[in-house]
C-alpha positions as CSV (number, residue, x, y, z in Angstrom):
1,M,0.0,0.0,0.0
2,C,1.1,3.5,-0.7
3,G,0.1,7.0,0.1
4,V,-0.4,9.2,3.1
5,A,-2.4,6.6,5.1
6,S,0.1,3.8,4.9
7,G,1.8,2.9,8.1
8,K,5.0,2.1,6.2
9,M,5.3,5.5,4.6
10,G,8.3,7.7,5.3
11,P,7.8,10.6,7.6
12,A,7.9,13.3,5.0
13,V,4.6,14.3,3.5
14,R,4.9,14.6,-0.3
15,P,2.4,16.9,-2.1
16,P,0.7,15.3,-5.1
17,G,2.4,16.0,-8.4
18,R,1.4,16.6,-12.0
19,E,1.8,13.0,-12.9
20,Q,-0.9,11.9,-10.5
21,T,-3.3,14.5,-12.0
22,S,-2.5,13.4,-15.6
23,V,-3.2,9.8,-14.7
24,F,-6.5,10.8,-13.2
25,R,-7.4,12.8,-16.3
26,R,-6.6,9.9,-18.6
27,F,-8.7,7.6,-16.4
28,F,-11.9,9.7,-16.5
29,L,-11.5,10.8,-20.2
30,T,-11.7,7.1,-21.1
31,Q,-14.7,6.5,-19.0
32,S,-17.1,9.1,-20.4
33,S,-17.8,11.1,-23.5
34,H,-18.3,14.1,-21.2
35,D,-15.2,16.1,-20.5
36,Y,-15.8,16.4,-16.8
37,L,-12.3,17.5,-16.0
38,T,-12.4,20.6,-18.3
39,N,-15.3,21.8,-16.2
40,Q,-13.8,24.1,-13.6
41,M,-16.7,23.4,-11.2
42,T,-15.7,19.7,-10.8
43,T,-13.5,19.5,-7.7
44,H,-14.5,16.3,-6.0
45,Y,-15.5,12.7,-6.8
46,L,-17.9,10.6,-4.9
47,L,-16.5,7.3,-3.8
48,A,-18.0,4.3,-1.9
49,C,-16.2,1.0,-1.1
50,S,-18.1,-1.6,0.9
51,V,-16.9,-4.8,2.4
52,S,-19.6,-7.4,3.1
53,A,-20.3,-11.1,3.4
54,S,-23.0,-13.0,1.5
55,V,-23.6,-15.4,4.4
56,R,-24.8,-15.1,7.9
57,Q,-22.0,-14.0,10.3
58,S,-23.7,-14.5,13.7
59,V,-26.9,-15.7,15.3
60,Q,-28.8,-13.9,18.1
61,I,-29.9,-15.9,21.1
62,K,-32.7,-14.3,23.1
63,F,-32.7,-14.5,26.9
64,D,-36.0,-16.5,26.7
65,D,-34.3,-19.1,24.6
66,L,-31.8,-19.8,27.4
67,K,-34.6,-20.9,29.7
68,L,-33.4,-18.6,32.5
69,P,-35.6,-17.9,35.5
70,Q,-38.0,-15.0,34.7
71,S,-36.5,-12.9,37.5
72,V,-33.1,-13.2,35.9
73,I,-34.4,-12.3,32.5
74,E,-36.1,-9.2,33.9
75,T,-33.0,-8.1,35.7
76,L,-30.9,-8.5,32.5
77,E,-33.4,-6.6,30.4
78,K,-33.8,-3.9,33.1
79,N,-30.0,-3.2,32.9
80,N,-30.0,-3.1,29.1
81,T,-27.9,-6.2,28.8
82,V,-27.7,-7.4,25.2
83,S,-28.7,-10.8,24.2
84,L,-26.0,-13.3,23.1
85,R,-24.8,-13.2,19.5
86,P,-22.1,-15.7,18.9
87,N,-20.1,-15.7,15.7
88,L,-20.8,-18.5,13.3
89,S,-17.2,-18.4,12.0
90,N,-14.4,-16.6,13.8
91,A,-12.2,-17.0,10.7
92,L,-14.7,-15.2,8.6
93,K,-15.1,-12.4,11.2
94,N,-11.3,-12.0,11.4
95,K,-11.0,-11.7,7.6
96,L,-13.8,-9.1,7.5
97,D,-12.3,-7.1,10.3
98,S,-8.9,-6.9,8.6
99,L,-10.5,-5.8,5.3
100,R,-12.6,-3.2,7.1
101,V,-9.4,-1.7,8.7
102,M,-8.2,-1.2,5.1
103,Q,-11.6,0.3,4.2
104,R,-11.3,2.7,7.1
105,E,-7.8,3.6,5.9
106,L,-9.2,4.4,2.5
107,Y,-11.8,6.7,3.9
108,D,-9.7,8.4,6.6
109,G,-6.5,8.7,4.5
110,Y,-7.9,10.0,1.2
111,C,-11.4,11.3,1.6
112,I,-13.5,13.9,3.4
113,H,-17.0,12.8,4.4
114,Y,-20.4,13.7,5.6
115,N,-22.2,10.7,7.2
116,D,-21.8,7.8,4.8
117,C,-20.9,10.0,1.8
118,H,-17.2,10.2,1.0
119,F,-15.5,12.6,-1.4
120,L,-12.1,12.2,-3.1
121,T,-10.0,14.8,-4.8
122,A,-7.9,14.3,-7.9
123,S,-4.7,14.7,-5.9
124,Y,-5.5,11.5,-3.9
125,F,-7.0,9.3,-6.6
126,E,-3.8,7.3,-7.5
127,S,-3.1,6.4,-3.9
128,A,-6.8,5.6,-3.2
129,N,-7.0,3.5,-6.3
130,Q,-4.0,1.5,-5.3
131,L,-5.4,0.8,-1.9
132,I,-8.7,-0.3,-3.5
133,K,-6.7,-2.8,-5.6
134,E,-5.0,-4.0,-2.4
135,I,-8.4,-4.5,-0.7
136,R,-9.7,-6.5,-3.6
137,K,-6.5,-8.6,-3.6
138,E,-6.8,-9.3,0.1
139,A,-10.5,-10.2,-0.2
140,D,-9.6,-12.7,-3.0
141,K,-6.9,-14.2,-0.8
142,A,-9.3,-14.3,2.2
143,N,-11.9,-16.2,0.2
144,D,-9.3,-18.7,-1.0
145,E,-8.2,-19.4,2.6
146,L,-11.8,-19.6,3.9
147,K,-12.7,-22.2,1.3
148,D,-10.2,-24.5,2.9
149,L,-11.3,-23.7,6.4
150,W,-15.0,-24.7,6.1
151,E,-14.6,-28.1,7.7
152,S,-12.8,-26.9,10.8
153,E,-15.0,-23.8,11.2
154,F,-18.1,-26.0,11.0
155,Q,-16.7,-28.3,13.7
156,N,-16.1,-25.2,15.9
157,W,-19.7,-24.1,15.4
158,K,-20.9,-27.6,16.3
159,Q,-19.0,-27.3,19.6
160,T,-20.4,-23.8,20.2
161,A,-23.9,-24.9,19.5
162,E,-23.7,-27.9,21.8
163,G,-22.2,-25.8,24.6
164,I,-25.1,-23.4,24.3
165,L,-27.9,-26.0,24.0
166,R,-26.8,-29.0,26.1
167,P,-27.4,-27.3,29.5
168,L,-30.9,-26.2,28.4
169,F,-32.4,-29.6,27.5
170,K,-32.8,-32.7,29.6
171,D,-34.7,-34.5,26.9
172,E,-32.3,-35.9,24.2
173,A,-34.9,-35.6,21.5
174,E,-35.6,-32.0,22.2
175,F,-31.9,-31.3,22.3
176,S,-31.3,-33.0,18.9
177,L,-34.1,-30.9,17.3
178,A,-32.6,-27.6,18.6
179,Y,-29.0,-28.7,17.8
180,E,-29.9,-29.6,14.2
181,A,-31.6,-26.3,13.8
182,Y,-28.5,-24.5,14.9
183,L,-26.3,-26.4,12.5
184,R,-28.5,-25.5,9.6
185,I,-27.7,-21.8,10.3
186,F,-24.1,-22.3,9.3
187,P,-23.2,-21.6,5.7
188,T,-23.0,-24.5,3.3
189,R,-19.7,-25.5,1.9
190,Q,-20.7,-24.0,-1.5
191,E,-21.7,-20.7,0.2
192,Y,-18.4,-20.6,2.1
193,K,-16.3,-20.7,-1.1
194,T,-16.5,-16.9,-1.8
195,P,-18.4,-15.3,1.1
196,I,-16.6,-12.0,1.1
197,R,-17.5,-9.3,-1.4
198,V,-15.9,-5.9,-2.1
199,S,-18.1,-3.4,-4.0
200,V,-16.8,-0.1,-5.3
201,L,-18.9,2.8,-6.6
202,G,-17.2,5.6,-8.4
203,P,-15.2,7.8,-8.3
204,L,-18.1,9.8,-9.8
205,P,-17.4,13.4,-10.7
206,V,-19.4,15.9,-8.7
207,S,-20.2,18.9,-10.8
208,L,-21.0,22.2,-9.0
209,T,-22.1,23.9,-12.2
210,K,-25.4,25.6,-11.6
211,V,-28.2,23.9,-13.5
212,D,-31.3,25.8,-14.6
213,K,-34.7,24.7,-13.3
214,P,-36.0,22.1,-15.8
215,I,-39.2,22.2,-17.7
216,D,-41.9,19.9,-16.3
217,G,-41.7,16.4,-17.8
218,D,-38.0,16.5,-18.7
219,A,-36.8,13.7,-16.4
220,I,-33.2,13.9,-17.4
221,A,-33.0,17.7,-16.8
222,L,-34.8,17.3,-13.5
223,A,-32.3,14.6,-12.3
224,A,-29.4,16.9,-13.2
225,Y,-31.0,19.8,-11.4
226,E,-31.8,17.9,-8.2
227,N,-28.4,16.1,-8.3
228,Q,-26.6,19.5,-8.4
229,I,-28.5,20.9,-5.5
230,N,-28.5,17.8,-3.3
231,T,-24.9,16.8,-3.9
232,A,-23.6,20.4,-3.4
233,Q,-25.3,20.5,0.0
234,V,-23.7,17.2,1.1
235,L,-20.3,18.2,-0.2
236,E,-20.5,21.5,1.6
237,N,-21.3,19.7,4.8
238,A,-18.3,17.4,4.2
239,K,-16.1,20.4,3.8
240,N,-17.4,21.9,7.0
241,N,-16.8,18.6,8.8
242,A,-13.2,18.6,7.5
243,A,-12.6,22.2,8.5
244,D,-13.9,21.5,12.0
245,K,-11.6,18.5,12.3
246,A,-8.7,20.6,11.2
247,L,-9.5,23.1,14.0
248,L,-9.7,20.4,16.6
249,I,-6.4,18.9,15.4
250,S,-4.8,22.3,15.6
251,A,-6.0,22.8,19.2
252,E,-4.4,19.4,20.1
253,L,-1.2,20.3,18.3
254,L,-0.9,23.6,20.1
255,D,-1.5,21.8,23.4
256,D,1.4,19.5,22.6
257,L,3.8,22.2,21.4
258,D,3.3,24.2,24.6
259,V,4.8,21.5,26.7
260,R,7.3,20.1,24.2
261,S,11.0,20.9,24.4
262,D,13.4,20.2,21.6
263,S,15.1,17.6,23.8
264,K,11.9,15.5,24.0
265,I,11.2,15.1,20.3
266,G,11.5,11.5,19.0
267,K,9.8,8.8,17.0
268,Q,6.6,9.3,18.9
269,Q,6.3,12.6,17.2
270,T,8.0,12.0,13.8
271,G,7.2,8.3,13.2
272,G,9.3,5.4,12.0
273,D,9.2,2.4,9.8
274,K,6.4,0.6,11.7
275,K,4.3,3.4,13.2
276,R,3.4,6.9,12.2
277,G,4.2,9.7,14.7
278,S,1.7,12.2,16.1
279,W,3.2,15.1,14.0
280,Q,3.3,13.0,10.9
281,I,-0.4,12.1,11.3
282,T,-1.3,15.8,11.9
283,A,0.7,16.8,8.8
284,E,-1.1,14.2,6.7
285,K,-4.5,15.1,7.9
286,L,-4.0,18.8,7.4
287,Q,-2.7,18.2,3.9
288,L,-5.8,16.1,3.1
289,I,-8.1,18.7,4.5
290,S,-6.4,21.7,2.8
291,D,-6.8,20.0,-0.5
292,S,-10.6,20.3,-0.1
293,V,-11.1,23.3,2.2
294,P,-9.6,26.8,1.5
295,G,-7.8,28.5,4.3
296,F,-5.7,25.7,5.7
297,E,-2.9,25.7,3.1
298,N,-0.4,27.7,5.2
299,L,-1.1,25.6,8.3
300,S,-0.6,22.4,6.3
301,Q,2.8,23.7,5.1
302,L,3.8,24.7,8.7
303,A,2.9,21.2,9.9
304,Q,5.2,19.7,7.3
305,R,8.0,22.1,8.4
306,L,7.4,21.1,12.0
307,L,7.7,17.4,11.1
308,Q,10.9,18.0,9.2
309,A,12.3,20.0,12.1
310,G,11.6,17.1,14.4
311,I,13.3,14.7,12.0
312,D,16.4,17.0,11.8
313,I,16.6,17.2,15.6
314,Q,17.2,13.5,15.7
315,D,19.9,13.6,13.0
316,P,23.4,12.2,13.9
317,D,24.9,15.4,12.4
318,R,25.2,18.1,15.1
319,S,24.9,21.0,12.7
320,V,21.6,19.5,11.3
321,R,20.3,19.0,14.9
322,T,21.2,22.6,15.7
323,Q,19.4,23.9,12.6
324,G,16.4,21.6,13.4
325,S,16.1,23.1,16.9
326,K,16.2,26.6,15.5
327,E,13.5,25.7,13.0
328,F,11.4,24.0,15.6
329,F,11.1,27.2,17.8
330,Q,10.6,29.4,14.8
331,V,7.8,27.2,13.2
332,Q,6.2,26.9,16.7
333,D,5.7,30.6,16.8
334,E,4.5,30.7,13.2
335,I,1.9,28.0,13.8
336,K,0.5,30.0,16.7
337,L,0.2,33.2,14.6
338,E,-1.4,31.2,11.7
339,L,-3.9,29.7,14.1
340,E,-4.8,33.1,15.4
341,E,-5.3,34.3,11.8
342,I,-7.5,31.2,11.1
343,C,-9.7,32.0,14.1
344,N,-10.4,35.4,12.7
345,N,-11.7,34.0,9.5
346,R,-13.8,31.0,10.5
347,Q,-17.5,30.7,11.3
348,P,-18.5,29.6,14.8
349,S,-18.2,25.8,15.3
350,K,-17.2,23.3,17.9
351,G,-13.7,23.0,16.5
352,L,-13.3,26.8,16.4
353,N,-14.4,27.1,20.0
354,A,-11.9,24.5,21.0
355,L,-9.1,26.2,19.1
356,Q,-10.0,29.6,20.5
357,Q,-9.9,28.3,24.1
358,S,-6.6,26.5,23.4
359,L,-5.1,29.7,22.1
360,T,-6.3,31.6,25.1
361,F,-5.0,29.1,27.5
362,S,-1.7,28.9,25.6
363,N,-1.1,32.6,26.3
364,S,-1.7,32.2,30.0
365,Y,0.0,28.8,30.4
366,K,3.5,29.9,31.4
367,T,2.1,32.5,33.8
368,L,0.0,29.8,35.5
369,C,3.0,27.5,35.8
370,E,4.9,30.3,37.6
371,R,2.0,31.0,39.9
372,I,1.8,27.3,40.9
373,K,5.5,27.2,41.6
374,T,5.3,30.2,44.0
375,V,2.0,29.7,45.8
376,E,2.5,29.4,49.6
377,N,-0.7,27.8,51.0
378,S,-3.3,25.2,50.2
379,D,-6.2,27.6,49.8
380,A,-4.4,29.6,47.2
381,L,-3.3,26.3,45.5
382,D,-6.9,25.1,45.4
383,T,-7.9,28.3,43.7
384,L,-5.4,27.7,41.0
385,I,-6.5,24.1,40.5
386,K,-9.8,25.4,39.1
387,D,-7.8,27.0,36.3
388,V,-5.8,23.7,35.8
389,D,-9.1,21.8,35.4
390,L,-10.4,24.2,32.7
391,E,-11.4,22.2,29.6
392,L,-9.1,19.3,30.3
393,N,-10.2,17.5,27.2
394,V,-8.6,20.2,25.0
395,Y,-5.6,21.0,27.1
396,E,-4.6,17.4,28.0
397,Q,-0.9,17.7,27.8
398,R,-0.7,21.1,29.5
399,A,-3.0,19.9,32.2
400,K,-0.8,16.9,32.9
401,Q,2.1,19.2,33.4
402,L,0.2,21.6,35.6
403,K,-1.2,18.8,37.8
404,K,2.3,17.5,38.4
405,L,3.4,21.0,39.4
406,V,0.3,21.3,41.7
407,Q,1.1,17.9,43.4
408,Q,4.7,18.9,43.8
409,R,3.8,22.2,45.4
410,R,1.1,20.5,47.7
411,E,3.7,18.1,49.1
412,L,6.0,21.0,49.7
413,I,3.3,23.0,51.5
414,G,2.4,20.0,53.6
415,E,5.9,19.5,54.8
416,A,6.0,23.2,55.8
417,D,2.7,22.7,57.7
418,E,1.2,25.7,55.8
419,N,4.1,27.9,56.6
420,L,6.2,27.8,53.5
421,D,8.4,30.8,54.4
422,N,10.3,28.8,57.0
423,L,11.4,26.2,54.5
424,L,12.0,28.4,51.4
425,D,15.8,28.7,52.0
426,E,16.1,24.9,52.6
427,V,14.1,23.7,49.6
428,T,14.9,26.2,46.8
429,E,17.8,24.3,45.4
430,D,15.9,20.9,45.5
431,E,12.8,22.5,44.0
432,E,14.7,23.9,41.1
433,T,16.2,20.5,40.4
434,S,12.8,18.8,40.6
435,V,11.1,21.3,38.3
436,A,13.8,21.0,35.8
437,A,13.4,17.2,35.8
438,L,9.7,17.6,35.4
439,N,10.0,19.8,32.4
440,N,12.0,17.1,30.7
441,I,9.2,14.5,31.1
442,D,8.0,13.2,27.7
443,F,4.2,13.5,27.5
């Protein structure tokens, strides 16, 4: 697999080139007599990829079927306990789960979406198309393997069915009737040969060209008219979703940068051969979103610069590390300024609110750290804790740091028996050492 969503991709984020676009143009020009790509209003393409099974995957067993006492059934239902639903074939379930991980990679890595509607841009077509081929290939491989597993899976289901039914029936004849009914639920050998299906719809060009209201009775014109209106609304909602996600990502990134020193930048941020780093994921997501939503292009480029600075900081060459550290602090400031500019140009939303709060807290974060380090009694410390707990879900990393400082200070105040002045001379040196060590903790 290739592209921005692949776990094996290198840390640098490569912008799509002209070759990808030309491949995409050739693809669509051979698919239709309509020159969709010369239409400047066509910017996105509708894509759907489903992974399903043609056979039953599980069976639901109601509480009544288990012959439990009525009082037990009522208690289970009262507590919203779900009924039993054992898998008919664990092998089939595992294959489907693996393919759906790839399906999710396709949607998350290359598309923006609104509900179940996913939209692809030309820039990501080649990588998405390659992943679709991989999904189909893995589905064919899974079907070949499942075909040879029918006998063992059927035997496993027999054991499961007997384990469920044997305690419920004292009469052997009744047990046999129920047992045979359960066995008939399992897919036949023929059905199990190719149970997994991959269905792909599109990519279908989405034209935003305004269509005049049709004359009554012209079904084709009416379809074009309604298609333009309905699809444009869904695409706009998808763009708004993507923009909101970018704002939330930015709030989290700012939270991380506020507590991140250049000495604590590693693979967890920049990624490696086996796993992507947090900054790498952020850069990839922002690049994807900026390809569909205007206003995030500069932020996307800054995220890529941040990622490269993190990589340079880990370089064996000292001069490269020095330059990386310099770039890290510079791009950190530029990201903050860019986020402030974005906030001034976005409509109110959940993501914008989170980013605005994160920016506000970022400005007061260092001041709050200093206030915690110098507070002299528990009452004053408790007052500051209210600020520390502010919107913990947005300021997770900063809150962790602040809570550590609060605990450190509380222990110090406790040792002083609420009279910190008497101990200040004794603990100053130890405290400075402790705080310095705390600042180096990797969050």
